[in-house]
C-alpha positions as CSV (number, residue, x, y, z in Angstrom):
1,M,136.1,-1.6,59.8
2,D,139.0,-4.4,60.0
3,D,137.3,-6.7,62.6
4,M,134.2,-8.3,63.0
5,L,131.4,-7.0,65.5
6,C,130.8,-9.8,68.0
7,D,129.1,-10.2,71.5
8,I,126.7,-7.4,72.8
9,S,127.5,-5.1,69.8
10,A,126.6,-7.7,67.1
11,F,123.4,-8.6,69.2
12,R,122.4,-4.9,69.1
13,Y,123.0,-4.3,65.6
14,H,120.8,-7.2,64.8
15,R,118.1,-5.6,66.5
16,I,118.3,-2.3,64.2
17,P,115.5,-2.4,61.8
18,P,116.2,-2.3,58.2
19,Q,114.5,1.1,57.4
20,V,116.9,2.4,60.0
21,L,120.0,1.0,58.6
22,A,118.9,2.3,55.5
23,I,119.4,6.1,56.2
24,M,122.5,5.5,58.1
25,P,125.3,7.4,56.7
26,D,128.6,5.3,55.4
27,L,130.8,4.5,58.1
28,P,134.4,6.1,58.0
29,E,137.4,4.4,56.3
30,S,139.6,2.6,58.5
31,A,142.6,4.4,57.1
32,D,140.9,7.7,57.5
33,D,140.1,7.0,61.1
34,P,142.9,5.0,62.8
35,R,141.8,5.7,66.4
36,K,138.4,4.8,65.7
37,E,137.4,8.4,66.8
38,R,135.0,9.0,63.9
39,L,133.6,5.6,64.1
40,C,132.3,5.9,67.7
41,E,130.8,9.2,66.9
42,H,128.8,7.6,64.0
43,P,124.9,7.6,64.6
44,L,124.7,3.9,64.2
45,V,127.3,3.8,67.4
46,T,126.1,6.4,69.2
47,H,122.4,5.5,69.1
48,F,122.5,1.9,68.8
49,L,125.6,-0.1,69.3
50,G,127.2,1.8,72.0
51,I,130.6,2.4,73.7
52,P,132.8,0.4,73.8
53,L,132.3,-1.6,70.7
54,H,133.1,-5.4,70.8
55,V,135.0,-7.0,67.9
56,L,136.5,-10.4,67.3
57,A,140.0,-9.5,66.8
58,Q,142.0,-10.6,63.8
59,G,145.4,-12.2,65.0
60,S,146.3,-13.4,68.6
61,C,146.1,-10.0,70.6
62,G,142.9,-9.2,72.3
63,R,142.9,-6.0,74.4
64,K,140.1,-3.7,76.1
65,G,140.3,0.0,75.5
66,D,137.7,3.0,75.9
67,R,136.4,2.6,72.6
68,I,137.2,-1.0,71.2
69,V,137.0,-4.3,73.2
70,R,139.1,-7.1,71.1
71,H,138.1,-10.6,71.6
72,V,140.6,-13.4,70.8
73,W,139.2,-16.5,69.0
74,N,141.8,-19.2,68.7
75,G,141.3,-21.7,65.8
76,E,138.6,-22.1,63.1
77,R,135.1,-20.4,63.6
78,P,132.0,-22.2,62.6
79,F,131.0,-22.2,59.2
80,G,128.6,-19.1,58.4
81,S,129.9,-17.2,61.5
82,V,130.4,-13.9,59.5
83,R,127.4,-11.5,58.1
84,Q,128.3,-8.8,55.8
85,T,126.5,-5.6,56.2
86,E,125.5,-2.8,53.8
87,F,128.1,-0.5,55.4
88,G,131.2,-2.7,54.5
89,L,131.2,-3.8,58.3
90,D,131.2,-7.3,59.4
91,A,129.1,-8.7,61.9
92,A,128.9,-12.0,63.8
93,S,125.9,-14.1,62.3
94,P,122.9,-14.6,64.8
95,L,123.9,-18.1,65.8
96,F,127.7,-16.8,66.2
97,T,126.7,-13.8,67.8
98,L,125.1,-16.0,70.8
99,L,128.2,-18.1,71.1
100,T,130.3,-15.3,71.4
101,L,127.7,-13.8,74.1
102,A,127.9,-16.9,76.0
103,S,131.4,-16.4,77.7
104,S,130.4,-12.9,78.9
105,V,126.8,-12.6,80.3
106,S,124.8,-15.0,82.6
107,N,123.2,-18.2,81.5
108,E,119.5,-16.5,82.1
109,R,120.8,-13.1,80.3
110,L,121.8,-15.8,77.1
111,I,118.5,-17.5,77.4
112,M,116.6,-14.0,77.1
113,C,118.8,-13.2,73.9
114,M,118.2,-16.7,72.6
115,Y,114.2,-16.2,72.9
116,E,114.6,-12.9,71.2
117,M,116.5,-14.1,68.2
118,C,114.6,-17.4,67.9
119,G,111.4,-15.2,68.2
120,T,109.2,-13.1,66.3
121,F,110.1,-9.6,68.1
122,A,113.2,-7.4,68.7
123,V,113.4,-4.7,71.2
124,C,115.2,-1.2,69.6
125,K,114.7,2.3,71.0
126,I,114.6,5.2,68.5
127,A,116.5,8.1,69.5
128,P,114.4,11.5,68.8
129,Q,117.2,12.4,66.2
130,V,116.8,9.1,64.5
131,K,112.9,9.1,64.3
132,S,113.2,13.0,62.9
133,A,115.3,11.5,59.7
134,L,112.9,8.1,59.6
135,V,109.8,10.9,59.1
136,Q,112.0,12.9,56.7
137,A,113.0,9.5,54.9
138,Y,109.4,8.0,55.1
139,G,106.7,10.3,56.5
140,G,104.6,9.4,59.2
141,R,104.5,5.7,57.9
142,W,108.4,5.0,59.0
143,G,107.0,2.3,61.4
144,D,105.0,0.3,58.7
145,A,106.2,-3.2,57.7
146,Q,109.5,-3.0,55.6
147,L,111.4,-6.1,54.8
148,G,109.2,-7.7,57.3
149,W,110.0,-5.5,60.2
150,E,106.7,-3.4,61.9
151,N,107.0,-1.2,64.9
152,V,104.3,-2.1,67.8
153,K,101.9,0.8,68.7
154,D,100.7,1.4,72.3
155,V,96.9,1.9,73.2
156,S,97.3,5.5,72.2
157,G,98.7,4.5,69.0
158,N,102.3,5.7,69.7
159,P,105.2,4.1,68.6
160,T,106.9,1.6,71.0
161,D,110.4,0.1,71.4
162,L,108.8,-3.1,70.4
163,W,109.2,-4.5,66.7
164,K,107.6,-7.3,64.9
165,R,109.9,-9.2,63.0
166,P,110.7,-12.7,61.2
167,P,112.8,-15.1,63.2
168,L,116.6,-14.6,62.9
169,I,117.0,-17.9,64.0
170,E,115.0,-21.2,63.1
171,L,114.6,-23.2,66.4
172,S,115.9,-26.4,64.5
173,E,118.9,-24.3,63.5
174,L,119.6,-23.6,67.1
175,T,119.3,-27.4,68.0
176,E,121.7,-28.3,65.2
177,Y,124.3,-25.5,66.2
178,V,124.9,-27.2,69.7
179,D,126.3,-30.0,67.8
180,K,128.7,-28.2,65.8
181,I,130.3,-26.0,68.3
182,R,131.1,-28.7,70.9
183,G,134.6,-28.1,72.3
184,L,134.4,-24.4,71.4
185,R,134.6,-21.5,74.1
186,G,131.3,-20.9,75.3
187,A,129.7,-24.2,73.9
188,K,128.4,-25.7,77.5
189,S,126.9,-22.4,78.6
190,F,125.5,-22.1,74.9
191,T,124.1,-25.8,75.1
192,R,122.8,-25.3,78.7
193,A,120.7,-22.3,77.5
194,A,119.5,-23.7,74.3
195,K,117.8,-26.7,76.3
196,C,115.7,-24.0,77.8
197,I,114.3,-22.7,74.9
198,T,110.9,-23.7,74.9
199,G,109.4,-22.5,71.5
200,M,109.0,-19.1,69.5
201,A,108.1,-16.3,71.6
202,A,106.5,-13.2,70.1
203,S,107.4,-10.7,72.8
204,P,109.6,-9.8,76.0
205,L,106.4,-10.7,78.3
206,E,106.5,-14.1,76.9
207,V,109.8,-14.9,77.4
208,Q,109.6,-13.5,81.0
209,A,106.5,-15.9,81.4
210,S,108.1,-18.8,79.7
211,M,111.2,-18.6,82.2
212,L,109.3,-18.1,85.0
213,F,107.1,-21.0,84.3
214,G,109.3,-23.1,82.2
215,L,113.0,-23.0,84.2
216,S,113.6,-25.6,86.7
217,R,113.4,-24.5,90.4
218,L,116.5,-24.4,91.0
219,R,117.0,-21.8,88.5
220,G,114.2,-19.9,89.8
221,G,111.3,-20.9,87.6
222,E,108.5,-23.5,88.4
223,G,109.7,-26.4,86.6
224,L,106.8,-26.8,84.2
225,R,106.7,-28.3,80.6
226,L,105.5,-25.9,78.3
227,T,105.7,-25.0,74.4
228,N,105.2,-21.4,73.1
229,N,102.7,-20.5,70.0
230,V,101.2,-23.8,69.4
231,E,98.7,-23.5,66.6
232,I,95.0,-24.3,67.8
233,R,92.6,-25.1,65.0
234,M,89.2,-24.3,66.0
235,T,86.2,-26.7,65.7
236,R,83.5,-25.9,63.2
237,S,81.4,-24.2,66.5
238,A,84.5,-22.4,67.7
239,R,84.9,-21.2,63.9
240,L,81.4,-19.6,64.0
241,I,81.8,-17.8,67.2
242,S,85.0,-16.6,66.6
243,G,85.1,-16.1,62.7
244,L,88.9,-17.7,62.7
245,D,90.1,-21.1,61.5
246,R,92.9,-21.1,64.0
247,R,94.5,-19.3,66.8
248,Y,97.8,-19.4,68.7
249,A,98.3,-20.3,72.3
250,D,101.1,-17.9,73.9
251,I,102.0,-20.8,76.4
């Protein structure tokens, strides 16, 4: 594919666990699929990215179609904006993905996306067909930690749509990016959202709670000052009771 995934398509790509990407068939060559029909029938697209695909167009002509939405980006992109994938498919880097999202989603939705990319979790639903392929490839341990991604089980031991993984963006990187994108499209919305991130969240529930308690009253929150997942070192007596030397407070 000649263009780079951006916006919601890139965000969905960054949600896909590596064990899933590893079993995906190759993408069709652009020259053999000029109308993108085979691409749009590829399992990566049908089960994860969705239609239409959002791409950053090369050139100055952006347009919206049934299969492909092309976004125009005038001028240079921030350094490190492109992430090359194993498919020969380019995707916006996590930070640039958020910047391209900033112009098309509400600020509250952008905050949620930032929390997820800066957090230690991802939400990715695995379709039954893909799950069957994962079982064939990995057996019953397909959800075990691979390259840092691990599926979260419910109380009955069944797989869920929630995955544990290392953060895609460090909080310091988010802050530094604000200074690098001044004057670019979406920068104001990005900056406004970044100021609302209170720390590294570990689940969607933590994100919802952080927004409920942390956003200003004008934005529907309680306006409290809070921080996520702060390390708490146990006292000697607490260690004797718990058997642990440290814990982390969700909020």
